[in-house]
C-alpha positions in Angstrom: -5.0 -73.6 -9.9 -3.5 -70.1 -10.1 -5.0 -67.4 -7.8 -5.2 -63.7 -8.5 -6.8 -60.9 -6.5 -8.6 -57.7 -7.8 -10.8 -55.0 -6.3 -13.5 -52.8 -7.7 -14.5 -49.6 -5.8 -12.8 -51.1 -2.7 -14.5 -54.4 -3.0 -11.9 -57.2 -3.2 -12.5 -60.6 -4.9 -10.3 -63.5 -6.0 -10.1 -65.2 -9.4 -8.6 -68.6 -9.8 -7.9 -70.3 -13.1 -6.5 -73.6 -14.4 -4.2 -71.8 -16.8 -1.0 -69.9 -15.8 -1.0 -68.2 -19.3 -4.6 -67.0 -18.8 -3.8 -65.7 -15.3 -0.8 -63.7 -16.7 -3.1 -62.3 -19.5 -5.8 -61.4 -16.9 -3.2 -59.5 -14.8 -2.4 -57.4 -17.9 -6.0 -56.9 -18.9 -7.2 -56.0 -15.4 -4.1 -54.2 -14.3 -6.1 -51.2 -13.0 -7.9 -53.5 -10.6 -5.0 -55.7 -9.4 -4.3 -55.7 -5.7 -1.7 -57.4 -3.6 -4.0 -58.2 -0.7 -5.1 -61.8 -1.1 -8.9 -62.1 -1.5 -11.1 -65.2 -1.3 -11.8 -66.7 -4.7 -15.2 -65.6 -6.0 -14.7 -66.7 -9.6 -13.1 -69.8 -11.1 -12.2 -70.0 -14.8 -11.5 -73.3 -16.4 -9.6 -72.9 -19.7 -9.9 -75.6 -22.3 -6.6 -77.1 -23.1 -6.6 -76.7 -26.8 -8.7 -77.1 -30.0 -10.3 -80.4 -31.0 -7.9 -83.0 -32.5 -8.6 -86.0 -34.8 -8.8 -88.2 -31.7 -11.0 -85.7 -29.8 -13.5 -84.1 -32.1 -15.9 -82.7 -29.5 -15.8 -79.0 -28.8 -13.7 -77.9 -25.9 -15.4 -75.6 -23.4 -14.2 -72.7 -21.2 -16.2 -72.5 -18.0 -16.7 -69.5 -15.7 -17.9 -70.2 -12.2 -19.3 -67.7 -9.7 -18.9 -69.6 -6.5 -20.0 -73.1 -7.5 -22.5 -72.0 -10.2 -21.3 -72.2 -13.8 -22.6 -68.9 -15.3 -20.9 -69.4 -18.7 -19.8 -72.6 -20.5 -18.7 -71.8 -24.0 -16.1 -72.7 -26.7 -15.6 -69.0 -27.3 -13.2 -67.3 -24.9 -14.5 -63.8 -25.9 -18.0 -64.8 -24.9 -16.7 -66.0 -21.5 -14.9 -62.7 -21.0 -18.0 -60.6 -21.8 -19.9 -62.6 -19.2 -17.0 -62.2 -16.7 -16.7 -58.5 -17.2 -20.5 -58.0 -17.0 -20.6 -60.0 -13.7 -17.7 -58.1 -12.2 -19.6 -54.9 -12.7 -22.4 -56.2 -10.5 -20.2 -55.3 -7.5 -21.1 -51.7 -7.9 -24.6 -51.7 -9.3 -26.0 -51.0 -5.9 -24.1 -47.7 -5.8 -25.3 -46.3 -9.1 -28.2 -43.9 -9.9 -27.9 -43.5 -13.7 -30.2 -46.4 -14.5 -32.1 -49.3 -12.9 -29.7 -52.3 -12.6 -31.3 -55.7 -12.2 -30.1 -59.3 -12.3 -32.6 -60.2 -15.1 -31.5 -60.7 -18.7 -33.0 -60.6 -22.2 -33.5 -63.7 -24.3 -34.6 -63.7 -27.9 -36.7 -65.9 -30.2 -36.8 -64.5 -33.7 -37.8 -60.8 -33.2 -39.4 -61.4 -29.8 -37.5 -60.4 -26.6 -38.2 -61.8 -23.2 -36.8 -60.7 -19.9 -36.1 -63.6 -17.4 -34.3 -63.9 -14.1 -30.5 -64.2 -14.8 -30.3 -67.4 -12.6 -32.4 -69.2 -15.3 -29.6 -69.1 -17.8 -27.1 -71.5 -16.1 -30.0 -74.1 -15.8 -30.9 -73.8 -19.4 -27.3 -74.3 -20.5 -27.3 -77.7 -18.8 -29.4 -78.8 -21.8 -26.4 -78.4 -24.1 -25.6 -75.8 -26.7 -26.9 -77.8 -29.7 -30.3 -78.3 -28.1 -30.6 -74.6 -27.4 -29.5 -73.8 -30.9 -32.2 -76.1 -32.3 -34.8 -74.3 -30.2 -33.9 -71.0 -31.9 -33.4 -69.3 -28.6 -30.6 -66.7 -28.3 -29.1 -66.3 -24.8 -27.4 -63.2 -23.4 -23.7 -62.8 -22.8 -24.3 -60.4 -19.9 -25.6 -61.3 -16.5 -27.7 -58.2 -15.8 -29.6 -55.3 -17.5 -29.7 -51.6 -17.3 -33.2 -50.0 -17.6 -33.7 -46.4 -18.5 -35.4 -44.4 -15.6 -37.2 -42.3 -18.2 -38.4 -44.7 -20.9 -38.4 -48.1 -19.3 -36.3 -49.4 -22.2 -33.5 -51.9 -21.7 -30.3 -50.0 -22.5 -26.8 -51.0 -23.6 -24.7 -51.5 -20.4 -22.4 -48.6 -19.7 -18.7 -49.4 -19.4 -18.1 -50.0 -15.8 -15.1 -52.5 -16.0 -12.5 -51.5 -18.6 -9.9 -53.9 -19.9 -6.5 -52.6 -20.7 -5.9 -51.2 -24.2 -5.2 -53.9 -26.8 -5.6 -56.7 -24.3 -8.3 -58.5 -26.4 -5.9 -58.3 -29.4 -3.1 -59.9 -27.4 -5.5 -62.7 -26.2 -5.6 -64.2 -29.7 -1.9 -64.6 -29.6 -2.0 -66.6 -26.4 -5.0 -68.8 -27.0 -6.5 -70.4 -30.2 -9.9 -68.6 -30.5 -11.6 -71.2 -32.7 -14.9 -71.7 -30.9 -18.1 -69.9 -31.7 -21.0 -68.9 -29.6 -24.1 -67.0 -30.6 -24.8 -65.2 -27.3 -25.9 -61.6 -27.7 -25.5 -58.3 -25.9 -27.8 -55.3 -25.9 -26.5 -52.9 -28.5 -29.4 -50.4 -28.7 -32.4 -49.4 -26.6 -34.7 -52.4 -26.4 -38.4 -52.8 -25.7 -39.3 -56.0 -23.9 -42.2 -58.1 -25.3 -42.5 -60.7 -22.5 -41.6 -60.5 -18.8 -41.2 -63.8 -17.0 -40.7 -64.7 -13.4 -40.2 -68.1 -11.8 -43.1 -69.3 -9.6 -43.6 -72.2 -7.2 -46.5 -74.0 -8.9 -46.6 -77.1 -11.1 -47.9 -75.3 -14.2 -45.2 -75.1 -16.9 -46.4 -71.6 -17.8 -49.1 -69.3 -16.3 -50.1 -65.7 -16.9 -49.7 -63.3 -14.1 -51.0 -59.7 -13.5 -48.8 -56.8 -14.4 -48.8 -55.9 -10.7 -47.3 -59.2 -9.7 -44.8 -59.0 -12.6 -43.7 -55.5 -11.5 -43.4 -56.6 -7.9 -41.2 -59.6 -8.8 -39.1 -57.5 -11.3 -38.5 -54.9 -8.6 -37.2 -57.6 -6.3 -34.3 -58.1 -8.7 -33.2 -54.5 -8.7 -29.7 -54.1 -7.3 -29.9 -50.4 -6.6 -33.5 -50.3 -5.3 -32.3 -48.8 -2.0 -30.5 -46.1 -3.9 -33.3 -45.2 -6.3 -36.4 -46.0 -4.1 -39.7 -45.2 -5.8 -37.9 -44.0 -9.0 -36.9 -47.6 -9.7 -40.5 -48.9 -9.5 -41.8 -46.0 -11.6 -39.1 -46.6 -14.2 -39.9 -50.3 -14.5 -43.7 -49.7 -14.8 -43.7 -48.8 -18.5 -41.5 -51.8 -19.3 -44.1 -54.1 -17.7 -47.1 -52.3 -19.1 -45.8 -52.9 -22.7 -45.2 -56.6 -22.1 -47.1 -59.8 -21.7 -46.4 -61.2 -18.2 -46.0 -64.9 -17.2 -44.5 -67.1 -14.6 -42.6 -70.3 -15.2 -43.2 -73.3 -13.0 -40.3 -74.5 -10.9 -39.6 -77.5 -13.0 -36.7 -79.2 -14.9 -34.5 -77.3 -17.3 -36.4 -78.9 -20.2 -39.7 -77.8 -18.7 -38.4 -74.3 -18.1 -37.2 -74.1 -21.7 -40.6 -75.4 -23.0 -42.5 -72.8 -21.0 -40.2 -70.0 -22.1 -40.5 -70.9 -25.8 -44.3 -71.1 -25.4 -44.4 -67.6 -23.9 -42.1 -66.1 -26.6 -44.0 -67.8 -29.5 -47.3 -66.5 -28.2 -46.1 -62.9 -28.3 
């Protein structure tokens, strides 16, 4: 493992990786945030050791861990980096007042958009990429959302963490970028059709009132202390436009089934 230390708005964190080449690239890409004071590892990045060969035909996966939780497992290094940069930005969400920042994320089934707790995504990915592809579900590359204070729409994330100029172009010269992943990012203001929370019951899927949905959604807001009542009022139109459900605390397969049922019903 190779260790590196960075800081964002004075908050230090460590990144360790299995690849010296990737660590060197990361130093260049995050040169603005590099610090010499050693920080405890917060992220671990496992880099696949090359494309499939004739004797090893399975896809190779890069994995991003936050602590011990794998928040991205993908054959596409660009997708992993989008997730990493998005999660890095979460260090300062609680200091911002330009939008409502919450650790919930959009998922898509056809033209229907659902909003789910971000912690659900790592559990769903344990089912395997091919099973998720067959389900028709599109997962997010980001680990949080920004919601407009005025419209209650999910907005494209502002640039909070900036990679150095041309660093993504140089990445292709260091690593073979042969994998593909269909994870999506929010590119325009987005209305949410379904709001889902995770309950403690045995039912795979149950409707909840908009009041409960709003209460649970507000509990995910990172800058609630900063915004106060404005955060709840900003989330209210989002919830009022949506159908609201809770998923039972079941297996990943059960959570997926409940999620698909909610999205198909909307």
